Structures are given as C-alpha cells and as structure tokens.
C-alpha positions in Angstrom: -21.5 17.1 11.7 -19.2 14.1 11.6 -16.2 14.8 13.9 -13.3 12.4 13.0 -10.7 12.1 15.7 -7.5 10.6 14.5 -5.8 9.9 17.9 -2.6 8.2 17.0 -1.4 5.9 18.4 2.0 7.3 19.0 4.8 6.2 16.6 2.5 5.1 13.8 3.2 7.7 11.1 0.5 9.9 12.5 2.1 13.2 11.4 2.7 11.9 7.9 -1.0 10.9 7.7 -2.0 14.4 8.7 0.3 16.0 6.2 -1.2 13.8 3.4 -4.7 14.8 4.5 -3.7 18.5 4.4 -2.4 18.0 0.8 -6.0 16.9 -0.1 -7.7 19.7 1.9 -8.9 21.5 -1.2 -10.5 18.4 -2.8 -12.0 17.4 0.6 -13.4 20.8 1.1 -15.4 20.5 -2.1 -17.2 17.5 -0.6 -17.9 19.2 2.7 -14.9 17.9 4.7 -12.7 20.3 6.6 -9.0 19.5 7.4 -7.9 22.4 9.7 -4.3 22.8 10.6 -3.4 21.3 14.0 -2.5 24.7 15.4 -6.1 25.7 15.2 -7.4 23.1 17.6 -4.9 20.9 19.5 -4.3 23.1 22.6 -7.8 24.5 22.5 -9.5 21.1 22.3 -7.2 19.8 25.1 -8.3 22.8 27.3 -12.0 22.3 26.5 -11.9 18.6 27.3 -10.1 19.3 30.6 -12.9 21.8 31.4 -15.6 19.3 30.5 -13.9 16.8 32.8 -13.9 19.0 35.9 -17.2 20.6 35.1 -16.0 24.1 34.4 -16.7 24.3 30.7 -18.9 27.2 29.6 -22.2 26.5 27.9 -20.9 28.1 24.7 -17.6 26.1 24.7 -18.6 24.1 21.6 -19.5 27.2 19.6 -16.3 28.9 20.6 -14.3 25.8 19.7 -15.9 25.4 16.2 -15.6 29.2 15.5 -11.9 28.9 16.1 -11.5 25.6 14.2 -13.6 26.3 11.1 -13.2 30.1 11.0 -16.8 30.7 9.7 -16.5 27.9 7.1 -19.3 25.3 6.8 -18.5 21.6 6.9 -20.4 18.3 7.2 -17.2 16.4 8.3 -14.1 17.7 10.1 -10.9 15.8 10.7 -9.0 16.5 13.9 -5.6 14.7 14.4 -3.6 14.5 17.6 -1.4 11.6 18.7 -1.6 12.9 22.3 -5.4 12.9 22.4 -5.4 10.0 24.9 -2.3 11.3 26.7 1.4 11.8 26.2 3.8 8.9 25.9 4.5 8.9 29.7 0.7 8.4 30.3 0.3 5.5 27.8 0.6 2.7 30.3 -1.0 1.8 33.7 0.0 -1.7 34.5 -1.1 -3.6 31.5 -3.6 -1.0 30.4 -2.9 0.9 27.2 -4.0 4.6 27.3 -5.9 4.3 30.6 -7.5 7.8 30.2 -9.0 7.0 26.8 -12.5 6.2 28.0 -12.9 9.3 30.1 -11.6 11.6 27.4 -14.0 10.1 24.9 -16.9 10.7 27.3 -15.8 14.3 27.7 -15.6 14.6 23.9 -19.1 13.2 23.6 -20.3 15.8 26.1 -18.5 18.6 24.3 -20.1 17.8 21.0 -23.6 16.6 22.0 -25.2 17.4 18.6 -22.3 16.0 16.4 -21.2 12.5 15.5 -17.7 11.8 16.8 -15.8 8.9 15.3 -12.4 7.5 16.4 -9.7 6.5 13.9 -6.4 5.1 15.2 -3.5 2.8 14.3 -2.5 -0.2 16.4 1.0 -1.5 16.6 2.7 -4.6 17.8 3.5 -3.7 21.5 7.0 -5.2 21.0 7.8 -2.4 18.6 5.3 0.2 19.8 6.8 0.7 23.3 10.4 1.1 22.2 9.4 3.5 19.4 7.1 5.5 21.6 9.7 5.8 24.3 12.7 6.3 22.0 13.1 10.0 22.9 12.3 9.6 26.6 14.9 9.6 29.4 15.8 6.3 31.1 14.0 7.5 34.2 10.8 8.0 32.3 11.1 4.6 30.5 11.5 2.9 33.9 8.6 4.7 35.3 6.3 3.9 32.4 7.2 0.2 32.4 7.0 -0.1 36.1 4.6 -2.9 37.1 3.9 -3.8 33.5 4.1 -7.3 32.1 4.4 -6.5 28.4 3.2 -9.9 27.4 -0.2 -9.0 28.8 -0.7 -5.9 26.7 -3.8 -6.0 24.6 -5.2 -3.4 22.2 -8.5 -5.2 22.5 -8.7 -4.2 26.1 -8.4 -0.6 25.2 -11.0 -0.9 22.5 -13.4 -2.7 24.8 -13.1 0.1 27.4 -13.8 2.7 24.7 -16.8 0.8 23.5 -18.1 0.3 27.0 -17.8 4.0 27.9 -19.0 5.5 24.6 -21.0 2.7 23.0 -22.4 4.9 20.3 -19.1 6.1 19.0 -17.7 4.1 16.0 -14.1 3.1 16.0 -11.9 2.4 13.0 -8.4 0.9 13.4 -5.6 -0.4 11.3 -2.2 -2.1 11.9 0.8 0.1 11.6 2.6 -2.9 10.0 0.1 -2.9 7.2 0.2 0.8 6.6 2.5 0.9 3.5 0.0 -1.3 1.7 -3.3 0.3 2.9 -2.1 3.9 3.1 -4.5 5.2 0.4 -7.5 3.4 1.9 -6.7 4.8 5.3 -6.5 8.4 3.9 -9.8 7.9 1.9 -11.6 6.4 4.9 -10.4 9.3 7.1 -11.6 11.8 4.5 -14.9 10.0 3.8 -13.8 9.7 0.1 -15.0 7.3 -2.5 -12.9 4.1 -3.1 -11.4 5.4 -6.3 -11.4 9.1 -5.6 -8.2 10.9 -6.8 -5.7 11.3 -4.0 -2.6 13.4 -3.5 0.1 11.8 -1.4 -1.0 8.3 -1.9 2.7 7.1 -2.0 4.1 9.4 0.7 4.8 6.5 3.1 6.3 4.2 0.5 8.6 7.0 -0.6 10.1 7.1 2.9 10.8 3.3 2.8 12.0 2.8 -0.8 15.0 3.8 -2.8 14.3 6.8 -5.1 14.8 4.6 -8.2 12.3 2.1 -6.9 9.7 4.9 -6.3 10.2 6.2 -9.8 9.8 2.8 -11.3 6.7 2.2 -9.2 5.1 5.5 -10.3 5.9 4.6 -13.9 4.3 1.1 -13.5 1.2 2.6 -12.0 0.9 5.2 -14.8 1.2 2.4 -17.4 -1.5 0.4 -15.6 -4.1 2.9 -14.5 -6.9 0.4 -14.2 -5.4 -1.8 -11.4 -7.8 -2.7 -8.6 -6.9 -1.6 -5.1 -6.1 -5.3 -4.2 -3.8 -5.6 -7.2 -2.1 -2.3 -6.3 -1.3 -3.6 -2.8 0.4 -6.7 -4.4 2.4 -4.4 -6.6 3.4 -2.2 -3.6 4.5 -5.3 -1.7 6.6 -6.6 -4.6 8.3 -3.2 -5.1 8.9 -2.8 -1.4 10.4 -6.2 -1.2 12.8 -5.3 -4.0 13.6 -1.7 -3.4 13.3 -1.2 0.4 15.9 1.1 1.9 18.5 -0.7 3.9 17.3 -1.0 7.5 14.0 0.9 6.6 11.9 -2.1 7.8 14.1 -3.0 10.7 13.2 -1.7 14.1 15.3 -1.0 17.2 14.0 -2.9 20.2 16.1 -1.4 23.0 14.3 -1.6 26.4 15.8 -2.8 29.7 15.5 -6.6 30.2 13.9 -7.4 26.9 15.0 -10.6 25.2 14.3 -12.0 21.7 12.1 -14.6 23.3 10.0 -11.9 25.0 9.6 -10.0 21.7 8.6 -13.2 19.9 5.9 -14.0 22.5 4.6 -10.4 22.5 4.3 -10.6 18.7 2.4 -13.8 18.8 0.0 -12.4 21.4 -0.5 -9.3 19.2 -1.5 -11.5 16.2 -4.0 -13.3 18.5 -5.4 -10.0 19.7 -6.1 -8.9 16.1 -8.4 -11.9 15.7 -10.3 -10.7 18.7 -10.5 -7.1 17.4 -11.8 -8.2 14.0 -14.9 -9.6 15.8 -15.6 -6.7 18.1 -19.0 -5.0 17.6 -18.6 -1.3 16.7 -15.0 -1.7 15.6 -13.8 -1.7 12.0 -10.4 -3.1 11.2 -8.9 -1.9 7.9 -6.8 -4.9 6.6 -4.8 -5.4 3.4 
C-alpha cells in the first residue's frame, strides 16, 4: 500500500489542503485511495512512532494501527496529514537545522510499515516568512528559545531534504513552494491523491477564495466555466491575472515581526531561499512541483 505522509511544513495551508482532500474522499475512494479523518490517526501514529523509536512497539502494532485508521476498508493508497509529524513549532530548529528529528522519525515510519510504500509530501516556505508565521502564536520566551544560536541566513531546506534522503534513501519526497501554492493548488491535490492530471476535483479554488475578493472569485469561476478546455498552464496564468487584480487588501502581505530582524536580513534570506530551490530541483529522489 502507498502511504502518503503530508507532513506540513507548519504555516503552509496544511489544514486547508487536508480539508480539500476530505472533500474529494468519495471520488478518491473509488480509485482505491483512502483519506481518513485526522482524529483517526494523529495521536495513534505519534504513539506508535515513539514506541518504534524506543523499541517497545508490539509486533502487531501495524495491524492495530491500520485497523483503527481504515476501519476494515480496503485501500491501495492512504493519505495521512499532520503538520506536527516532524515535531511541534518549538522543535523546528536546532541551530541552523530545520526539523532536526525528521530523519529519525522517517526511519521509525519505515520500520512501522515494512511492507508498505511510504512517500513524503511537504511544502517549503521562505524562511524569512516561515519562522515568523510558525512562531506567530508562541510566547516571546519560546520564540527566543527557538531562535537561540540560529543564524537565519544559513537555513536551508536542502539540508533537511538531504538528511531525509540519507536516512531513508528509498522513500520518495515531493515538495512545493508555499509561495506558488495559489497557482499549483489543484496539481498538489491531485498529486497527493494520485489522481489523473485532468481528473474532476472539488475544492480546486479553496485557497484562491481566501485570497481574493468575492466578486473576483465569481468572475474567475464564470471565466473558467466559459473556457472549459484551458490547459493547466493556461489556468495558472489566468489565476495569476485574477489574483493580481482582485487580491484582498493585505492578503499577500506577511508580518515579519521577530526580534532583531531587519529588511536587509529578510532580503538576504529570500535570496538564499531562491538559490536553495535550484539545489533542491537537482536532488535525486526529490520532486519539486513548480508552476
């Protein structure tokens, strides 16, 4: 069975993606893909992985887990989504390492599902906006602790992905940029679900609807209805044009409020992020979904 782990990252519309997948659960079920509700597995999977790590997992742990998740249903592919799979926000950084526990958790996942095919799907985000968004609800004390000893300019998603590939080399990884998500939303959903390129999709405009004026969303839906044969690439150009014209005020602006950060630092971090994406595009075993 293909086990698709959507593991965030934090603050990348991960819950909205899960809700859109759940809207398509019926259609996905018909093709053998299960999208269980998160209440069925998040705590249970966390406990099982912890037990695998310390060697206390029972031999029948995988069976117990699948019985709880699938409830006697059969599936060829199952999608499990949890932005905390690699750790909570306070465990996201260790020096300049992003999600330092990721590799060990993936090894435990591989051991937990020895006869299945785990795959990782996750969004990347410019560290200059990722850290402030991820820590937005944290106390000042937690923010200081998380950022202690970290030079944010040195943060690289490629370092995390290299660690993951080294520790579980047979586990494919698919990533995309949070900044591109409004344009590639449908493709990300279809790739997560293992759907055909032009398969019907419910919730294909869920993210755009949160970023655009209602009148703009209505006009976009009407335009797409009048032009049903647009290619995916053409649709993305249309999305970009409508978003440029009808974006909600401040919808695309982000709060960058962290102690000691300057505009020069944010600009340098953004440049390093763009350079890092070029590295990621060339990493074996890693697929980058791009517009």
